[in-house]
Backbone bond lengths (Angstrom), bond angles and torsions (degrees), N, CA, C in turn:
res aa  C-N    CA-C-N  psi(-1)  N-CA   C-N-CA  omega(-1)  CA-C   N-CA-C  phi
1 Q - - - 1.457 - - 1.528 109.70 -
2 V 1.306 116.52 141.20 1.458 122.37 -179.51 1.523 109.31 -97.90
3 Q 1.315 116.31 133.12 1.463 121.92 176.84 1.511 109.17 -122.45
4 L 1.341 115.80 132.32 1.456 122.02 179.03 1.532 107.94 -116.03
5 V 1.329 116.09 132.56 1.460 120.77 -178.46 1.520 109.14 -128.69
6 E 1.331 116.30 114.25 1.461 121.23 179.07 1.525 111.02 -89.14
7 S 1.324 114.96 154.14 1.457 121.65 173.70 1.518 108.57 -155.39
8 G 1.338 115.75 167.12 1.457 120.00 174.84 1.512 115.56 105.06
9 G 1.319 117.60 -4.58 1.456 119.33 178.88 1.518 110.85 -71.59
10 G 1.332 115.47 171.83 1.457 120.01 179.03 1.504 111.90 164.82
11 L 1.332 114.73 -165.84 1.461 122.55 179.97 1.521 108.58 -105.25
12 V 1.320 116.28 130.82 1.459 121.17 -178.96 1.526 108.73 -143.45
13 Q 1.309 116.68 151.60 1.460 120.64 176.38 1.513 110.94 -78.77
14 A 1.297 115.66 154.76 1.459 120.71 176.72 1.533 109.61 -54.66
15 G 1.320 115.13 137.42 1.460 121.22 -176.53 1.512 113.98 91.81
16 G 1.315 116.60 -11.13 1.452 121.18 -179.01 1.518 112.88 -83.34
17 S 1.332 114.78 -174.46 1.463 121.69 -176.01 1.520 110.82 -132.71
18 L 1.318 114.52 152.63 1.463 122.90 171.08 1.515 108.05 -143.91
19 R 1.328 115.87 153.06 1.456 120.17 172.05 1.524 108.66 -123.31
20 L 1.311 114.93 119.82 1.456 120.93 175.94 1.523 109.75 -91.86
21 S 1.319 115.21 145.75 1.462 121.11 176.15 1.520 108.72 -123.29
22 C 1.328 114.93 150.08 1.465 121.41 176.69 1.523 107.26 -134.68
23 A 1.307 116.71 108.49 1.455 121.88 178.15 1.523 108.79 -90.68
24 V 1.325 115.90 133.81 1.464 122.02 -177.56 1.521 109.13 -109.60
25 Y 1.311 115.91 128.29 1.458 122.22 -179.61 1.524 110.00 -121.27
26 G 1.315 115.29 146.64 1.457 120.31 172.47 1.510 115.21 103.80
27 R 1.329 117.45 -31.00 1.456 121.20 178.11 1.522 108.71 -143.80
28 T 1.319 116.28 158.53 1.446 119.62 177.50 1.527 110.59 -70.00
29 L 1.302 115.27 138.73 1.461 120.67 -174.67 1.524 112.98 -63.30
30 T 1.323 117.97 -25.95 1.459 120.72 -177.52 1.527 112.80 -69.04
31 S 1.319 117.27 -7.74 1.466 119.83 176.57 1.516 112.38 -78.95
32 Y 1.346 117.06 -9.73 1.455 119.99 -167.74 1.519 113.93 -131.23
33 N 1.309 114.90 141.99 1.461 121.30 159.95 1.529 106.30 -82.10
34 M 1.326 116.16 143.51 1.454 120.38 -172.65 1.518 111.18 -121.09
35 G 1.328 115.56 148.30 1.459 119.69 178.99 1.515 111.86 -139.96
36 W 1.320 113.99 158.97 1.459 122.54 170.36 1.526 108.17 -117.53
37 F 1.300 114.81 135.97 1.454 122.68 176.72 1.518 108.33 -128.62
38 R 1.319 116.35 166.56 1.461 120.00 175.37 1.514 110.08 -144.34
39 Q 1.325 114.09 155.60 1.454 119.88 179.28 1.521 109.31 -142.10
40 A 1.311 115.42 118.12 1.455 122.08 176.29 1.525 109.26 -91.96
41 P 1.324 117.59 157.35 1.470 120.21 -179.53 1.523 111.78 -55.69
42 G 1.326 115.50 130.09 1.460 120.71 177.98 1.512 115.40 77.51
43 K 1.331 116.35 4.91 1.471 120.30 -178.93 1.518 110.39 -120.64
44 E 1.333 114.56 162.42 1.451 119.72 177.24 1.523 110.43 -77.51
45 R 1.321 115.14 157.15 1.453 119.80 175.64 1.528 108.74 -66.26
46 E 1.328 116.68 133.91 1.460 120.10 -177.75 1.520 111.82 -125.67
47 F 1.313 113.86 151.45 1.463 121.66 178.58 1.520 110.10 -70.04
48 V 1.338 115.83 139.96 1.456 121.63 176.44 1.535 110.88 -115.00
49 A 1.334 115.90 -54.00 1.469 119.62 -176.33 1.519 108.89 -162.35
50 A 1.337 115.72 158.14 1.460 120.69 177.13 1.517 109.34 -147.70
51 I 1.326 115.29 156.17 1.456 121.84 -179.68 1.522 108.64 -141.39
52 K 1.327 115.54 136.19 1.451 120.13 179.09 1.524 111.52 -69.48
53 W 1.335 115.59 161.14 1.464 120.86 -177.03 1.531 111.55 -57.60
54 S 1.337 116.07 -32.52 1.458 120.94 -177.44 1.523 112.81 -87.56
55 A 1.329 116.94 -4.14 1.468 123.28 -177.52 1.523 112.73 68.17
56 T 1.322 118.37 11.50 1.458 120.86 -178.37 1.514 113.17 -82.85
57 T 1.303 117.17 -17.92 1.459 121.49 -175.81 1.523 110.26 -136.37
58 T 1.332 115.29 133.85 1.455 121.52 174.09 1.525 109.08 -130.42
59 T 1.302 116.07 158.23 1.452 120.99 176.17 1.516 108.89 -148.34
60 Y 1.335 115.98 150.55 1.458 121.43 -173.79 1.521 111.44 -135.86
61 A 1.321 115.12 152.64 1.457 120.05 168.86 1.528 108.10 -68.33
62 D 1.313 116.13 147.92 1.466 119.91 -179.15 1.527 111.62 -58.45
63 S 1.318 116.78 -32.55 1.464 120.88 -175.70 1.531 113.32 -68.27
64 V 1.336 117.77 -17.99 1.466 120.14 -178.04 1.521 112.60 -118.63
65 K 1.306 116.72 -4.51 1.465 120.63 -176.52 1.532 110.32 -59.33
66 G 1.307 115.54 131.94 1.460 120.42 -179.23 1.518 113.84 88.73
67 R 1.322 117.42 -12.79 1.469 121.74 179.81 1.529 112.19 -114.12
68 F 1.324 117.02 -34.98 1.460 121.95 -177.77 1.527 109.61 -107.85
69 T 1.328 115.86 149.03 1.452 122.10 176.10 1.514 109.77 -135.01
70 I 1.322 115.87 124.96 1.463 120.87 175.86 1.524 108.57 -97.81
71 S 1.321 116.06 140.95 1.465 120.53 177.99 1.523 108.23 -149.53
72 R 1.317 114.77 169.19 1.467 118.91 -179.94 1.505 109.81 -145.99
73 D 1.316 115.39 148.92 1.459 122.99 174.03 1.520 105.53 -122.64
74 N 1.319 115.94 96.95 1.468 119.17 -175.38 1.520 111.91 -65.95
75 A 1.312 117.09 -29.46 1.462 119.87 178.77 1.528 111.09 -66.52
76 Q 1.341 115.80 -32.34 1.462 121.21 179.44 1.529 112.35 -96.34
77 N 1.336 116.45 0.70 1.465 120.52 -178.68 1.526 112.32 53.46
78 T 1.334 115.12 43.03 1.461 120.04 -174.94 1.528 110.42 -136.08
79 V 1.307 114.68 142.18 1.463 122.80 175.45 1.522 107.91 -116.97
80 Y 1.327 115.78 145.71 1.463 120.59 -176.64 1.531 110.57 -125.04
81 L 1.312 114.64 154.47 1.459 121.28 169.64 1.527 107.35 -133.34
82 Q 1.323 116.04 105.96 1.454 121.60 176.10 1.522 108.35 -86.52
83 M 1.314 116.12 122.56 1.465 121.39 -175.81 1.526 108.76 -117.93
84 N 1.320 115.88 115.17 1.456 121.74 179.11 1.524 110.56 -115.53
85 S 1.300 116.14 164.44 1.479 122.08 178.73 1.517 110.91 48.64
86 L 1.302 115.45 49.09 1.461 120.35 -175.64 1.522 111.70 -65.23
87 K 1.316 114.87 146.23 1.457 123.18 -179.77 1.527 109.69 -120.54
88 P 1.323 117.75 156.43 1.479 119.01 177.35 1.528 112.61 -55.55
89 E 1.325 117.61 -31.98 1.468 119.80 179.71 1.517 113.70 -72.49
90 D 1.330 117.46 -5.64 1.465 120.78 173.39 1.531 111.65 -82.88
91 T 1.325 117.18 -6.31 1.459 121.03 179.67 1.522 110.41 -61.87
92 A 1.336 115.34 125.36 1.465 121.32 -176.89 1.523 108.89 -178.56
93 V 1.324 114.85 171.22 1.465 120.28 165.27 1.522 106.63 -88.00
94 Y 1.316 115.75 127.90 1.466 121.71 -178.58 1.520 109.60 -102.73
95 Y 1.333 114.16 132.43 1.450 121.24 -177.97 1.524 110.98 -119.49
96 C 1.317 114.47 141.09 1.451 122.43 171.68 1.529 107.91 -96.78
97 A 1.344 117.12 144.16 1.454 120.13 -178.42 1.520 110.36 -145.63
98 A 1.336 115.49 154.96 1.462 121.68 -178.23 1.521 110.85 -129.98
99 K 1.339 114.62 144.36 1.455 120.48 174.05 1.510 108.31 -139.52
100 Q 1.315 116.31 159.75 1.453 120.79 -177.07 1.529 111.14 -57.56
101 W 1.325 116.68 145.93 1.452 122.58 -172.15 1.525 112.87 -60.72
102 A 1.340 117.96 -27.76 1.469 120.44 -176.18 1.519 113.29 -79.55
103 S 1.314 117.51 -6.87 1.462 121.81 -175.43 1.521 109.51 -108.40
104 W 1.348 116.42 115.78 1.470 119.08 -178.20 1.531 113.30 -136.63
105 S 1.313 119.03 -31.22 1.458 121.10 -169.71 1.526 113.07 -63.89
106 D 1.309 117.80 -34.22 1.464 122.02 -179.60 1.527 108.27 -110.19
107 L 1.347 116.31 114.29 1.461 120.93 -176.49 1.525 111.50 -110.51
108 S 1.296 117.46 24.63 1.461 120.18 176.53 1.522 109.59 -70.66
109 P 1.340 117.63 154.85 1.480 120.30 -176.83 1.525 113.42 -54.69
110 A 1.317 117.16 -35.49 1.471 119.70 -176.10 1.520 113.15 -64.04
111 T 1.328 116.84 -18.56 1.470 119.37 -176.97 1.522 112.90 -89.55
112 F 1.339 117.31 -5.08 1.455 121.21 178.50 1.520 109.77 -93.72
113 S 1.333 115.80 133.54 1.457 121.08 -171.19 1.529 113.38 -89.66
114 F 1.316 116.35 -30.61 1.468 120.07 -173.11 1.524 109.51 -127.88
115 W 1.338 115.08 141.96 1.460 121.79 -175.67 1.522 111.28 -134.98
116 G 1.327 115.34 147.82 1.451 120.37 170.64 1.517 110.54 -84.87
117 Q 1.323 114.70 -178.94 1.469 120.06 -175.88 1.520 112.21 -85.76
118 G 1.319 117.13 -12.96 1.455 121.47 177.52 1.519 112.65 95.94
119 T 1.328 115.84 151.79 1.458 122.40 175.74 1.528 108.30 -136.64
120 Q 1.318 116.27 135.49 1.460 121.48 -174.66 1.524 110.85 -80.94
121 V 1.307 115.29 131.70 1.464 122.50 171.99 1.520 107.53 -119.94
122 T 1.325 115.93 123.68 1.455 121.34 179.45 1.522 108.87 -124.81
123 V 1.331 115.47 124.50 1.458 121.36 -179.03 1.525 108.09 -113.99
124 S 1.322 115.79 118.20 1.465 120.45 -178.50 1.526 110.17 -92.35
125 S 1.312 114.94 147.69 1.475 119.65 -178.71 1.517 111.73 -88.84
């Protein structure tokens, strides 16, 4: 069984930065493409960023492009989301998710098999 554990959330002022981490337990990280999603109160869970198992390809939601960076350290079985120039609209619970390495074209939440418990990010204005 695969377990994902997020950390690094918190309260930050607008314009500030946070780095989220997602530690993966139970299987080697190279088996999975990884993604970050977020969900604000009263809204649906939305895609934020994803990275291929080999780290050769990344993709981002338009709303975070140029501000967020996804990366992975397969040796440490950890995925990161560096968030810069944070805005109040980035406030949400952020989730880490994993899907099999062969699946990349569809990055909707339903296609990810494993999820973390989420970490709260709050950006004050």
